[in-house]
TIVEX-73011 format. One record per residue (C-alpha): x, y, z; residue number from 1. Coordinates in nm, 2 decimals, decimal comma. Layout:
<rs>
X Y Z NUM
...
</rs>
This chain:
<rs>
-1,35 1,11 1,79 1
-1,62 0,98 1,55 2
-1,77 1,09 1,24 3
-2,11 1,19 1,22 4
-2,36 0,88 1,20 5
-2,71 0,83 1,21 6
-2,87 0,70 1,55 7
-3,21 0,58 1,62 8
-3,39 0,76 1,88 9
-3,33 0,60 2,24 10
-3,60 0,57 2,49 11
-3,49 0,55 2,86 12
-3,70 0,41 3,15 13
-3,73 0,65 3,41 14
-3,53 0,59 3,73 15
-3,33 0,77 3,99 16
-3,06 0,98 3,82 17
-2,71 0,92 3,96 18
-2,56 1,16 4,20 19
-2,29 1,32 3,98 20
-2,25 1,37 3,61 21
-1,98 1,48 3,37 22
-1,99 1,83 3,23 23
-1,78 2,08 3,04 24
-1,72 2,37 3,29 25
-1,60 2,71 3,19 26
-1,44 2,90 3,50 27
-1,45 3,28 3,52 28
-1,22 3,46 3,26 29
-1,11 3,12 3,12 30
-1,05 3,08 2,74 31
-1,10 2,70 2,78 32
-1,30 2,46 3,00 33
-1,27 2,11 3,15 34
-1,47 1,81 3,16 35
-1,53 1,73 3,54 36
-1,77 1,55 3,76 37
-2,04 1,78 3,92 38
-2,37 1,71 4,12 39
-2,66 1,62 3,89 40
-2,91 1,91 3,93 41
-3,22 1,86 4,14 42
-3,58 1,94 3,99 43
-3,66 2,26 4,18 44
-4,04 2,24 4,12 45
-4,33 2,07 3,96 46
-4,29 2,32 3,66 47
-3,93 2,18 3,58 48
-3,78 1,87 3,43 49
-3,45 1,68 3,45 50
-3,34 1,61 3,10 51
-3,08 1,35 3,00 52
-2,89 1,51 2,73 53
-2,84 1,30 2,42 54
-2,65 1,55 2,18 55
-2,55 1,90 2,19 56
-2,42 2,14 1,93 57
-2,13 2,38 1,96 58
-2,24 2,74 1,83 59
-2,04 3,05 1,75 60
-2,20 3,20 2,07 61
-2,01 2,93 2,27 62
-1,69 3,02 2,11 63
-1,75 3,39 2,19 64
-1,83 3,32 2,54 65
-1,48 3,16 2,57 66
-1,35 3,49 2,44 67
-1,52 3,69 2,73 68
-1,89 3,73 2,59 69
-2,13 3,77 2,86 70
-1,87 3,67 3,12 71
-2,03 3,34 3,18 72
-1,91 3,08 3,39 73
-2,05 2,72 3,43 74
-2,17 2,46 3,21 75
-2,16 2,59 2,84 76
-2,39 2,50 2,57 77
-2,74 2,58 2,46 78
-2,82 2,35 2,15 79
-2,95 2,01 2,25 80
-3,18 1,72 2,21 81
-3,26 1,51 2,53 82
-3,51 1,29 2,71 83
-3,72 1,39 3,00 84
-3,55 1,17 3,27 85
-3,76 1,28 3,57 86
-4,01 1,53 3,70 87
-4,05 1,67 4,05 88
-4,19 1,42 4,31 89
-4,50 1,62 4,35 90
-4,57 1,63 3,97 91
-4,92 1,53 3,89 92
-4,97 1,21 3,67 93
-5,09 1,41 3,37 94
-4,75 1,58 3,35 95
-4,58 1,26 3,39 96
-4,78 1,11 3,10 97
-4,71 1,43 2,89 98
-4,35 1,46 2,94 99
-4,18 1,16 3,10 100
-3,94 0,96 2,87 101
-4,02 1,20 2,58 102
-3,75 1,34 2,35 103
-3,74 1,71 2,36 104
-3,56 2,03 2,24 105
-3,60 2,36 2,42 106
-3,62 2,74 2,42 107
-3,30 2,88 2,59 108
-3,45 3,18 2,77 109
-3,58 3,10 3,12 110
-3,82 3,38 3,25 111
-3,87 3,46 3,61 112
-4,26 3,42 3,58 113
-4,31 3,69 3,83 114
-4,27 4,02 3,63 115
-4,48 4,23 3,40 116
-4,34 4,07 3,09 117
-4,38 3,70 3,21 118
-4,73 3,74 3,33 119
-4,82 4,01 3,07 120
-4,95 4,25 3,31 121
-4,76 4,53 3,13 122
-4,98 4,43 2,80 123
-4,68 4,39 2,57 124
-4,78 4,06 2,44 125
-5,07 4,20 2,24 126
-4,84 4,36 1,98 127
-4,53 4,17 2,07 128
-4,63 3,82 2,12 129
-4,27 3,67 2,19 130
-4,20 3,94 2,45 131
-4,24 3,69 2,73 132
-4,04 3,42 2,56 133
-3,73 3,62 2,49 134
-3,72 3,94 2,70 135
-3,78 3,88 3,07 136
-3,56 4,13 3,24 137
-3,48 3,89 3,51 138
-3,41 3,59 3,27 139
-3,13 3,34 3,27 140
-3,01 3,20 2,94 141
-2,91 2,84 2,91 142
-2,53 2,82 2,89 143
-2,50 3,19 2,84 144
-2,63 3,38 3,13 145
-2,65 3,25 3,50 146
-2,78 2,91 3,39 147
-2,59 2,59 3,33 148
-2,60 2,47 2,98 149
-2,62 2,15 2,77 150
-2,26 2,03 2,75 151
-2,34 1,78 3,04 152
-2,51 1,44 3,09 153
-2,81 1,61 3,25 154
-2,98 1,96 3,26 155
-3,26 2,13 3,41 156
-3,54 2,32 3,20 157
-3,89 2,45 3,27 158
-4,16 2,25 3,12 159
-4,30 2,55 2,94 160
-3,96 2,58 2,75 161
-3,98 2,22 2,61 162
-4,09 2,12 2,27 163
-4,15 1,74 2,16 164
-3,93 1,61 1,89 165
-4,14 1,43 1,62 166
-4,09 1,06 1,61 167
-3,85 0,92 1,36 168
-3,64 1,25 1,35 169
-3,27 1,16 1,41 170
-3,10 1,32 1,72 171
-2,83 1,48 1,52 172
-3,11 1,64 1,32 173
-3,31 1,77 1,61 174
-3,00 1,94 1,76 175
-3,03 2,20 1,48 176
-3,38 2,31 1,60 177
-3,21 2,60 1,79 178
-3,01 2,75 1,53 179
-3,27 2,70 1,28 180
-3,52 2,87 1,49 181
-3,28 3,17 1,53 182
-3,30 3,20 1,15 183
-3,68 3,16 1,16 184
-3,69 3,45 1,40 185
-3,63 3,69 1,10 186
-3,96 3,55 0,94 187
-4,14 3,56 1,28 188
-4,05 3,92 1,30 189
-4,18 4,01 0,96 190
-3,85 4,17 0,86 191
-3,85 4,05 0,50 192
-4,14 4,07 0,26 193
-4,08 3,89 -0,08 194
-4,45 3,95 -0,19 195
-4,68 4,25 -0,14 196
-5,05 4,19 -0,20 197
-5,27 4,44 -0,40 198
-5,56 4,21 -0,36 199
-5,66 3,87 -0,24 200
-5,56 3,70 -0,55 201
-5,20 3,56 -0,58 202
-5,17 3,69 -0,95 203
-5,22 4,04 -0,82 204
-4,90 4,02 -0,59 205
-4,64 4,28 -0,69 206
-4,31 4,39 -0,53 207
-4,11 4,28 -0,25 208
-3,77 4,32 -0,07 209
-3,42 4,27 -0,22 210
-3,24 4,10 0,06 211
-2,86 4,06 0,13 212
-2,73 3,81 0,39 213
-2,37 3,85 0,51 214
-2,17 3,55 0,64 215
-2,13 3,21 0,52 216
-2,08 3,08 0,88 217
-2,33 2,84 1,05 218
-2,60 3,10 1,13 219
-2,56 3,28 0,80 220
-2,62 2,94 0,61 221
-2,92 2,87 0,84 222
-3,05 3,22 0,75 223
-3,00 3,14 0,38 224
-3,19 2,80 0,41 225
-3,48 2,96 0,56 226
-3,51 3,29 0,37 227
-3,44 3,11 0,04 228
-3,74 2,88 0,09 229
-3,95 3,18 0,20 230
-3,86 3,33 -0,15 231
-3,96 3,02 -0,32 232
-4,28 2,97 -0,15 233
-4,37 3,35 -0,23 234
-4,23 3,37 -0,58 235
-4,14 3,02 -0,72 236
-3,81 2,94 -0,89 237
-3,89 3,16 -1,20 238
-4,03 3,45 -0,99 239
-4,38 3,40 -1,14 240
-4,70 3,34 -0,95 241
-5,00 3,16 -1,13 242
-4,88 3,31 -1,48 243
-4,86 3,67 -1,35 244
-4,60 3,91 -1,52 245
-4,31 3,89 -1,30 246
-4,22 4,20 -1,09 247
-4,09 3,97 -0,81 248
-3,78 4,05 -0,62 249
-3,46 3,84 -0,69 250
-3,37 3,57 -0,46 251
-3,20 3,66 -0,14 252
-2,82 3,69 -0,20 253
-2,58 3,52 0,05 254
-2,23 3,69 0,04 255
-1,95 3,49 0,19 256
-1,58 3,42 0,19 257
-1,57 3,06 0,10 258
-1,72 2,90 -0,20 259
-1,73 2,55 -0,06 260
-1,96 2,69 0,22 261
-2,18 2,88 -0,02 262
-2,22 2,56 -0,21 263
-2,42 2,42 0,08 264
-2,72 2,63 0,00 265
-2,70 2,59 -0,38 266
-3,04 2,42 -0,40 267
-3,20 2,63 -0,11 268
-3,36 2,93 -0,32 269
-3,07 3,19 -0,27 270
-2,81 3,34 -0,50 271
-2,45 3,30 -0,37 272
-2,18 3,54 -0,42 273
-1,81 3,58 -0,29 274
-1,81 3,89 -0,08 275
-1,52 4,01 -0,29 276
-1,77 4,07 -0,56 277
-1,91 4,37 -0,35 278
-1,60 4,56 -0,43 279
-1,47 4,72 -0,75 280
-1,11 4,69 -0,66 281
-0,87 4,40 -0,55 282
-0,80 4,59 -0,22 283
-1,17 4,59 -0,13 284
-1,17 4,96 -0,04 285
-1,44 5,06 -0,28 286
-1,79 4,91 -0,31 287
-1,92 4,82 -0,64 288
-2,20 5,04 -0,78 289
-2,40 4,71 -0,83 290
-2,42 4,65 -0,47 291
-2,37 4,97 -0,28 292
-2,70 5,09 -0,12 293
-2,90 4,84 -0,34 294
-3,07 4,63 -0,08 295
-3,39 4,68 0,11 296
-3,29 4,44 0,40 297
-2,94 4,34 0,49 298
-2,88 4,08 0,74 299
-2,54 4,06 0,92 300
-2,46 3,71 1,04 301
-2,08 3,74 1,00 302
-2,00 3,69 1,35 303
-1,73 3,98 1,28 304
-1,77 4,31 1,41 305
-1,64 4,47 1,09 306
-1,95 4,30 0,91 307
-2,17 4,58 1,04 308
-1,98 4,84 0,84 309
-2,04 4,65 0,50 310
-2,39 4,59 0,59 311
-2,47 4,95 0,64 312
-2,32 5,02 0,30 313
-2,52 4,76 0,12 314
-2,84 4,89 0,26 315
-3,04 5,15 0,08 316
-3,15 5,46 0,25 317
-3,44 5,39 0,48 318
-3,37 5,03 0,45 319
-3,35 4,76 0,74 320
-3,04 4,64 0,88 321
-3,08 4,32 1,08 322
-2,83 4,21 1,33 323
-2,77 3,84 1,41 324
-2,42 3,85 1,53 325
-2,30 3,85 1,87 326
-1,93 3,95 1,91 327
-1,71 3,97 2,23 328
-1,50 4,24 2,03 329
-1,60 4,58 1,95 330
-1,57 4,76 1,62 331
-1,25 4,96 1,60 332
-1,33 5,29 1,41 333
-1,69 5,23 1,39 334
-1,91 5,53 1,29 335
-2,27 5,55 1,33 336
-2,33 5,85 1,10 337
-2,45 5,64 0,80 338
-2,73 5,50 1,02 339
-2,85 5,85 1,09 340
-2,78 6,00 0,76 341
-2,95 5,72 0,56 342
-3,22 5,67 0,81 343
-3,17 5,30 0,85 344
-3,39 5,09 1,07 345
-3,15 4,87 1,30 346
-3,32 4,55 1,44 347
-3,18 4,31 1,65 348
-3,29 3,93 1,60 349
-3,22 3,67 1,84 350
-3,41 3,35 1,95 351
-3,68 3,21 1,74 352
-3,97 2,95 1,73 353
-3,84 2,60 1,81 354
-4,17 2,45 1,72 355
-4,16 2,60 1,38 356
-3,79 2,47 1,33 357
-3,89 2,12 1,43 358
-4,18 2,14 1,19 359
-3,95 2,23 0,89 360
-3,69 1,99 1,01 361
-3,96 1,69 0,99 362
-4,03 1,76 0,62 363
-3,81 1,50 0,44 364
-3,96 1,51 0,09 365
-3,99 1,79 -0,17 366
-4,32 1,94 -0,17 367
-4,56 2,00 -0,45 368
-4,44 2,36 -0,47 369
-4,08 2,23 -0,54 370
-3,94 2,34 -0,23 371
-3,67 2,11 -0,11 372
-3,66 1,96 0,23 373
-3,39 2,07 0,46 374
-3,07 1,85 0,50 375
-2,90 1,98 0,80 376
-2,69 1,68 0,84 377
-2,47 1,79 0,56 378
-2,33 2,06 0,81 379
-2,21 1,81 1,06 380
-1,82 1,82 1,03 381
-1,74 1,60 1,33 382
-1,88 1,44 1,65 383
-1,71 1,39 1,97 384
-1,80 1,22 2,30 385
-1,83 1,46 2,60 386
-1,51 1,34 2,75 387
-1,34 1,51 2,45 388
-1,54 1,83 2,47 389
-1,22 2,05 2,45 390
-1,12 1,89 2,14 391
-1,46 1,95 2,01 392
-1,43 2,31 2,09 393
-1,09 2,34 1,94 394
-1,22 2,17 1,62 395
-1,52 2,41 1,60 396
-1,29 2,70 1,61 397
-1,12 2,61 1,27 398
-1,24 2,80 0,97 399
-1,28 2,48 0,78 400
-1,53 2,34 1,03 401
-1,90 2,38 0,99 402
-2,10 2,20 1,29 403
-1,95 2,00 1,58 404
-2,18 1,80 1,80 405
-2,11 1,62 2,13 406
-2,26 1,29 2,19 407
-2,33 1,21 2,56 408
-2,21 0,84 2,54 409
-2,13 0,66 2,86 410
-1,77 0,53 2,87 411
</rs>
């Protein structure tokens, strides 16, 4: 086991990969996995690449899969940074120049490329430009659905899924591109608006959404990092734009159970509050009048099926409820009546723009607008070699753990 440490990007000269590799494999209906030797996958077409994995991140979805979510079996994992090791033998020279030996991250959804969504013959992309990226009905999903994932020395992805990692970005930072992209998806979907324009001049901007984020786990903190900066970009730290009289919404509020986790985003443009403050009694049975039905947009990133009930109660009538959590367990005693009675808009939010996440991660100085750069390394609790992947998973389960990464070192 090793503590997180900075690593300079490594460049490999392409050569024939080995015949076998180590991988953390989950068997059907198993709650743990094993590191075993399996064949290195072959490159199926000129549109695919074999990637040597450098680092992989352990996500809450991985832990949910080990509890039965999606019924997955195979190589776990979907967060990664790697190097394009080889292409198909028939790949033209321009593809070799473009991709070979380049560091990459990638979109986790693999479309079939033959359906009406993938080729847009159904015409969805005109109004839903990310339909093809996320919603092919025949898709496989990296480490989640019928596609071996990233907890291995090598993996396969289509070239269209790959995104180049900026030079100088640390491997341990690049791994955060996927979870950060999931947070960016909320912005991509235009689910929050911190400023509404009455005209073309910024000084005429008025109004905006009052936003609550539930959950101080890894995803909730990523959402806070992104939406806090969106609020700063729109409203500034004092809620004033070009001297205009402030009618801006307050910063987003991140509700969580752990003060030390909330402290991670103290400089990210959000307010933080212990979730107990939502209630007016110690038994947490009655919501406070300060918070009940007071938020225009509520984002549930608790990873807890019971978080949905609290989210519904915080959301105002005709407000928007954004679901980011994937849970293996159902909600005992869940009642959907408040959704109907309050006419809530319920929106799922899933995979987001990797390129945007990499762009944000590459900013390493505070801008003229005062928006601080992202510092995602602060979330890394432990790193483990691939050979100790089960120890890494056991560590990731602990409530005190933030982020665990696997390093694919040769031993």
